[in-house]
Each structure stands twice: as C-alpha cells, then as structure tokens.
Kinemage of the C-alpha trace (Angstrom):
@kinemage 1
@onewidth
@group {chain A} dominant
@subgroup {mainchain}
@vectorlist {calphas} color= white
{ca met a 1} P 15.080 -0.324 -6.067
{ca pro a 2} L 12.262 1.148 -8.424
{ca gln a 3} L 13.123 1.195 -11.987
{ca lys a 4} L 13.182 4.648 -13.912
{ca ile a 5} L 10.114 5.053 -16.050
{ca his a 6} L 11.945 6.028 -19.885
{ca trp a 7} L 10.783 9.599 -21.301
{ca arg a 8} L 9.438 8.219 -24.073
{ca ile a 9} L 6.507 6.229 -22.212
{ca tyr a 10} L 5.871 9.787 -20.730
{ca leu a 11} L 5.632 11.332 -24.016
{ca glu a 12} L 3.535 8.012 -25.486
{ca leu a 13} L 0.875 9.181 -22.545
{ca ala a 14} L 0.845 13.116 -23.528
{ca asp a 15} L -0.345 11.678 -26.839
{ca leu a 16} L -2.841 9.313 -25.704
{ca ala a 17} L -4.349 12.408 -23.181
{ca lys a 18} L -3.990 14.427 -25.974
{ca arg a 19} L -6.247 12.173 -28.531
{ca glu a 20} L -8.665 12.462 -25.439
{ca ser a 21} L -8.897 15.818 -25.291
{ca lys a 22} L -7.484 15.422 -21.818
{ca phe a 23} L -4.954 18.720 -22.287
{ca gly a 24} L -3.988 19.460 -19.236
{ca phe a 25} L -2.821 15.636 -18.264
{ca ala a 26} L -1.095 15.882 -21.497
{ca gly a 27} L 0.406 19.133 -20.793
{ca ser a 28} L 2.066 17.459 -17.775
{ca met a 29} L 3.039 14.609 -19.130
{ca phe a 30} L 4.973 17.071 -21.954
{ca lys a 31} L 6.403 19.033 -18.838
{ca ile a 32} L 7.536 15.671 -17.342
{ca val a 33} L 8.994 14.470 -21.248
{ca val a 34} L 11.107 18.084 -21.714
{ca ser a 35} L 12.404 17.922 -17.653
{ca ile a 36} L 13.817 14.806 -18.047
{ca gln a 37} L 15.409 14.648 -21.897
{ca pro a 38} L 15.502 18.476 -22.499
{ca tyr a 39} L 18.204 17.516 -25.876
{ca ala a 40} L 15.050 15.312 -27.313
{ca tyr a 41} L 13.318 17.038 -30.125
{ca gln a 42} L 10.382 15.421 -30.109
{ca gly a 43} L 9.059 16.325 -27.022
{ca trp a 44} L 9.355 19.932 -27.123
{ca leu a 45} L 7.797 19.696 -30.960
{ca glu a 46} L 4.770 17.650 -29.798
{ca tyr a 47} L 4.016 19.897 -27.060
{ca ser a 48} L 4.380 23.304 -28.647
{ca lys a 49} L 2.184 21.558 -31.183
{ca met a 50} L -0.399 20.201 -28.499
{ca glu a 51} L -0.350 23.936 -27.556
{ca glu a 52} L -0.322 25.353 -30.982
{ca glu a 53} L -3.491 23.327 -31.508
{ca cys a 54} L -5.512 24.794 -28.640
{ca gly a 55} L -5.060 27.806 -29.453
{ca asn a 56} L -2.225 28.802 -27.526
{ca tyr a 57} L 0.288 30.301 -30.466
{ca glu a 58} L 2.572 32.248 -27.872
{ca gln a 59} L 2.968 29.458 -25.596
{ca ser a 60} L 3.578 27.166 -28.284
{ca arg a 61} L 6.158 29.611 -29.903
{ca lys a 62} L 7.617 30.136 -26.394
{ca ile a 63} L 8.107 26.311 -25.725
{ca ile a 64} L 9.715 25.811 -29.842
{ca gln a 65} L 12.305 28.620 -28.659
{ca met a 66} L 13.221 27.103 -25.510
{ca gly a 67} L 13.778 23.968 -27.406
{ca leu a 68} L 15.477 25.668 -29.970
{ca lys a 69} L 17.839 27.081 -27.229
{ca leu a 70} L 18.497 23.151 -26.106
{ca asn a 71} L 18.616 21.872 -29.715
{ca pro a 72} L 20.225 24.410 -32.079
{ca leu a 73} L 20.668 22.357 -34.813
{ca ser a 74} L 17.345 21.008 -34.651
{ca glu a 75} L 16.098 21.235 -37.922
{ca asn a 76} L 12.349 19.778 -37.252
{ca leu a 77} L 12.311 23.035 -34.271
{ca phe a 78} L 13.394 25.530 -36.313
{ca thr a 79} L 11.057 24.479 -39.142
{ca lys a 80} L 7.970 24.906 -36.680
{ca ala a 81} L 9.747 28.070 -35.273
{ca val a 82} L 9.446 29.481 -38.732
{ca lys a 83} L 5.852 28.366 -38.766
{ca leu a 84} L 5.027 29.898 -35.979
{ca glu a 85} L 7.285 33.303 -36.450
{ca asp a 86} L 5.573 33.742 -39.668
{ca arg a 87} L 1.939 34.592 -38.725
{ca ala a 88} L 3.613 36.598 -35.256
{ca pro a 89} L 4.177 40.464 -34.943
{ca asn a 90} L 7.721 40.726 -35.409
{ca gly a 91} L 8.258 37.177 -36.696
{ca thr a 92} L 10.655 38.012 -39.581
{ca ala a 93} L 13.196 39.551 -37.245
{ca arg a 94} L 13.111 37.025 -35.017
{ca val a 95} L 13.499 34.583 -37.611
{ca arg a 96} L 15.972 36.043 -38.861
{ca glu a 97} L 17.582 36.145 -35.387
{ca met a 98} L 17.692 32.157 -35.264
{ca val a 99} L 19.240 32.273 -38.573
{ca glu a 100} L 22.156 34.436 -37.370
{ca arg a 101} L 22.406 32.249 -34.013
{ca ile a 102} L 23.051 29.164 -36.748
{ca arg a 103} L 25.990 31.370 -39.016
{ca ala a 104} L 27.143 31.709 -35.879
{ca asn a 105} L 27.372 28.667 -34.359
{ca arg a 106} L 30.967 27.155 -35.059
{ca glu a 107} L 29.622 23.450 -34.519
{ca ala a 108} L 27.046 24.035 -37.342
{ca ser a 109} L 28.477 22.702 -40.907
{ca ile a 110} L 26.573 22.757 -43.459
{ca asp a 111} L 26.040 18.644 -43.541
{ca lys a 112} L 23.957 19.355 -40.428
{ca thr a 113} L 22.369 23.080 -41.288
{ca trp a 114} L 21.729 22.714 -44.802
{ca arg a 115} L 17.429 22.063 -44.396
{ca ile a 116} L 17.426 25.037 -42.450
{ca tyr a 117} L 19.679 27.188 -44.856
{ca leu a 118} L 16.824 25.893 -47.069
{ca glu a 119} L 13.416 26.938 -44.702
{ca ala a 120} L 15.091 30.012 -43.983
{ca ala a 121} L 15.179 30.708 -48.054
{ca leu a 122} L 11.725 29.733 -48.525
{ca phe a 123} L 11.395 32.002 -45.565
{ca glu a 124} L 12.964 34.957 -46.339
{ca gly a 125} L 10.991 33.842 -50.791
{ca arg a 126} L 7.430 33.952 -48.906
{ca met a 127} L 8.673 37.694 -46.855
{ca gly a 128} L 9.747 38.890 -50.472
{ca asn a 129} L 12.722 39.652 -49.985
{ca arg a 130} L 14.091 38.713 -53.588
{ca lys a 131} L 17.829 39.250 -52.559
{ca glu a 132} L 18.229 37.223 -49.785
{ca ala a 133} L 16.554 34.428 -50.709
{ca arg a 134} L 18.113 34.043 -54.205
{ca ala a 135} L 22.003 34.312 -51.788
{ca leu a 136} L 20.857 31.820 -49.318
{ca phe a 137} L 19.456 29.212 -52.335
{ca gln a 138} L 22.807 30.557 -54.362
{ca tyr a 139} L 24.840 29.302 -50.676
{ca leu a 140} L 23.220 26.061 -50.792
{ca met a 141} L 24.021 25.210 -54.411
{ca thr a 142} L 27.215 26.161 -54.465
{ca glu a 143} L 27.815 23.999 -51.102
{ca cys a 144} L 25.573 21.383 -51.303
{ca lys a 145} L 26.302 20.513 -55.146
{ca gly a 146} L 24.825 16.726 -54.586
{ca his a 147} L 21.430 18.278 -52.973
{ca gly a 148} L 18.769 17.725 -55.815
{ca thr a 149} L 15.763 18.994 -53.082
{ca ile a 150} L 18.236 22.380 -53.107
{ca his a 151} L 17.915 22.729 -56.755
{ca leu a 152} L 14.536 22.022 -57.229
{ca glu a 153} L 13.454 24.177 -54.079
{ca ala a 154} L 15.423 27.086 -55.959
{ca ser a 155} L 13.301 26.081 -59.163
{ca lys a 156} L 10.361 26.261 -57.792
{ca tyr a 157} L 11.398 29.743 -56.239
{ca glu a 158} L 12.096 31.179 -59.958
{ca glu a 159} L 9.357 29.699 -61.163
{ca arg a 160} L 7.155 31.454 -58.316
{ca glu a 161} L 8.265 34.612 -58.968
{ca asn a 162} L 7.779 34.478 -62.967
{ca gln a 163} L 12.115 34.155 -64.099
{ca leu a 164} L 11.578 30.707 -66.051
{ca ile a 165} L 14.539 30.561 -67.705
{ca ser a 166} L 15.830 31.224 -64.182
{ca ala a 167} L 13.821 28.080 -63.157
{ca ile a 168} L 14.936 25.944 -66.366
{ca asp a 169} L 19.059 26.796 -65.355
{ca thr a 170} L 18.561 25.945 -61.918
{ca cys a 171} L 17.051 22.712 -62.683
{ca asn a 172} L 19.701 21.929 -65.470
{ca thr a 173} L 22.284 22.612 -62.842
{ca gly a 174} L 20.910 20.502 -60.556
{ca ile a 175} L 20.794 17.441 -63.154
{ca lys a 176} L 24.169 18.125 -64.342
C-alpha cells in the first residue's frame, strides 16, 4: 500500500518551483497543499505571496481570505490580509469586517488574538481613524498589561501623531 506524502513535501516542492520561476507548477503544488492541509496557515500564506509577487493582487487577496475562513485566528494570515486590503478598493471596510468576525468569535480569547488587534490598531492609525486606533490600543493595554510590544507600538503611534506627552506616558505605563 503506497504511503501518503506529507503536505510539507508539497510545500517544499512549491517553494522550489517558485524560486525557479515555474509558477504554474508552484501554483499546482500550493493547491495540493491547501487541499490536503487547509488548516495550516503556511500553505495559504506562501500561495498568496507567490500570487502577489506575480502581480496577481486580487488572486492573492482571495487566497488569503479563503485561508482566513478556515484559520480565523491566524495572526500571520490576518497581517497579510491587512497588507493586501490596505491597497485594495473598499479594503478598509473589509479589514473592519475581519476584526468584527474575530470579536464575534467565542473561541477568540485575548491571549490568541492580541496581535491581530494590535495590527488592527496600527491599520486604523494608518487610515487616520485616531479614535478607533486609540480605543484598540487602550483595550489591549488594559487586557494585556504584561505585553511590552503593545505599549511600545501605542507609544510609537502617539509619537507619530505628535502627541509626545501621551507617548511618554504610554512608555512609562508599559515600564511599570
């Protein structure tokens, strides 16, 4: 009886084909990877990256969205999705919908999702929505007191907004 080939071998084959500019074969291998192991974010992420590198932004976005449906708490897929939506028409609304889906997910504890919320706060800041960015940062700093990264990013955000007193206060709170 033939032994099943592990999905990571297909992922390696896809990566090798991509590096050799054999994008058709790489795409076929990525399709096998995501069909064999749809709950592994790596296949979706690498497949999406290849499509983006080939200039197929809409296809790249669709792949990431399919991956997020199966892996809704994957911070890697979420971060990539935000970057792709950042440049797409109506992308801001789609990012906000993704955040709302995470908020509605009963399995989504703050321990699993704080990096996603951090990316959402940074996104809102880039979009000029200061109120929502600050609300997300405040939520994270309240719920995740021991995460220095959150205080650092919130402080950097305040500094970019020329709110130096607030940036220093945020740093001091994080240090405490």
